[in-house]
N, C-alpha and C positions, 0 to 999 in steps of 0.2 A: 648604366654606368660601367658595369663590368665589361660589356660588348664595346664600348667606346675605348676603354682602356687596352683591350685586346687589339682593337683595330689600329690605334695609334702605335701601339707596340710592333704590329705587323708591318706597319707602313714605314716605322724608322729603321727596322731591321732590313727590309728589302727596298721597296721603293713605292711611291704612290701609285705608279701603273701596277706594279704586282698585286699590291693591297686592293686597288680598285677591282681587278680582274677576279681576284679570290673571292672577295666579299659580294660582287657582282653574281657569282655562280652560287654562292651560299644563299643569296636573296631569291634567285630563281628556284633553287631546290626547295627552300622552306616555303615559299608561296605556292609552289606547284602542290607540295604536299598539304599545305592549308586548303587549297582549291580540292584535291582528291578527298580529303577529309569531308568537306561540305558537299561533294557530289555523292559520294558513296556511304556517307554516314547521314544521320537524322539532325539537320540544323535546329530543328524545333526542340531537340533534346538539350541545347545549349542553355543553361540557366544556372544562375548562382544560388538559387534556392534548392535545387537537385543536382549537386555536383556528381558528375559520372565521367566516363571516358570522353564523351564529346565536349563536355565543358573543359576538362583539363587539355585534351588534345587541341582545342580552338585557343586557349589562352596560351599554351605552349608554343604552337606553331605561329601564332600571331605575334608573341613577343620576339622569336627568333627572326620572323620575316621583317619586322619593324625596326629591330635592333640592327640587322645586317644592313637594311636600307639606309638608316641612320648613319652607319658608319660610312657608306657610300656618298651621302651628302657631306659629311664632315671632311671627306677625302678630296672633295673638289676644290676647296679652297688653297691648300697647299699647291695643287696642280696649277692654279692660276699664277701663282709666284713662279713656279717651275716654268711655265710658258713664256713669262716676262724675262726670266732669266735666259732662255733660250733665244729670245728675240734679240737681247743685248748680245749674246755669244755670236749670233748669226750676222747680225747688221750693225751692232755698235749702238743701236738706239735703245734707250731705257724707257720702257713704256709700260709700267705696271697699271697705271690710270686706265690705259686703253684696254688692256686684257681684262681688267676687272669690269669695265663698262660693257665690252662685247658679251661676257658671260653673263652679266646682269640682264642685258637686253634680250638675249636668247632665252634666258630662264624666264622672264616676264612674259615673252611672246608665246612659248610653250605652255606656261601655267595659265595663260588667258584662256586657252582653248578648252580647259576643263569643264566650266558649266556649259559651254556649247555642246561637247561631246555628252554629257550627261543628258542634256535637252533633247539631242537626236536619239539616244537609245530611249528615252521615255516616248518620243513620238512613235518609234519603231513598235513599242508593245503596247499601243493604244492610249497613251496619255499626252494627247496633243494640247489640251487646255490647263493641265495641272500636272504637278509632280504626285507620285504615289505617296500615300500616307500610310501610317499604322492601322488606319481602319480599313484600308483595301485588303481584300483577300489575297493571299499569297498564290499568284499564278506561275506557272512555269516561265512565263515571259519575263516576269519580275525577278524570278530567281536566276535565270540566265544572263540577263542583263546585268544585274547587280554582282553576280560571280565575274563575268567578263570585266567589269569596270573595277572591280576589288582586286582581283588577282590577274587576269588576262592582259589589262593595259600596262600595269607595271612591269610585267614579264617582258612584254614587247618592248618597253623602254629599255630594260636592263639588256635585252639582245642587241638592241641598237648601241648600247654602251660598250658591249664587249666586240662589237664590229669595229666601232671607233677606236677602241684600245689596240686592234690589230695595226692600226696605221699611226699609232702615237708613238714617237721615237724616243720619249724621254723616259727610258728604263735607268736602273741604278748606275751602270757603267756610263752612259751618256751624260747623266747629270754630274757625275764625278769629273768627266772631261770638261763639261759647261762650267762648273765652280772653278776649275783650275785656270781655264782661260779668262774668266771674270777677274780672278786674283791678279793674274798677269797684267789686265787691263788696268786695274787699279793701281798696281805697283809702278806701271809705267806713267800714269796719270799723276801719282804723288812724286815720281822723280823730277817731273818738268817744273 
């Protein structure tokens, strides 16, 4: 909850775009540190029965990474509204439902690949007929596949987000311009 409050405060003070870029970098760094902890530390020492450096480090970094990622997810909704306003600003067409539908469609398409990707990785490490279970011995294949899916894939997604934000024109100044034009459009419509 504290991170969500911080995230919305940053977005309100600057812009959704700047907050997204900031918290995407925070997500990348905290996840990379979590991955480094798992690679260079001993993951078998993570236990709530014997709390030590690995347990505290894992819980702390996981909480940060998940918190920053949650802020980014929360910032997506206001950005949909910004895009709808931008469409009205550019073309005069009010299309918030279309913006929400397009976002929802691509979100579902990308999310639907999750099980397929996990399945591919299981096949790559020798589990063609079933998923690994807790009874299976920990092999380097299971470790690296799980680490890539747990840390690497999200980092790749965040890098894609940073690239997309380079081309996203809706910063704080542009949104002020957009809102001013929409206010003028409303005033003209009310005067008719």
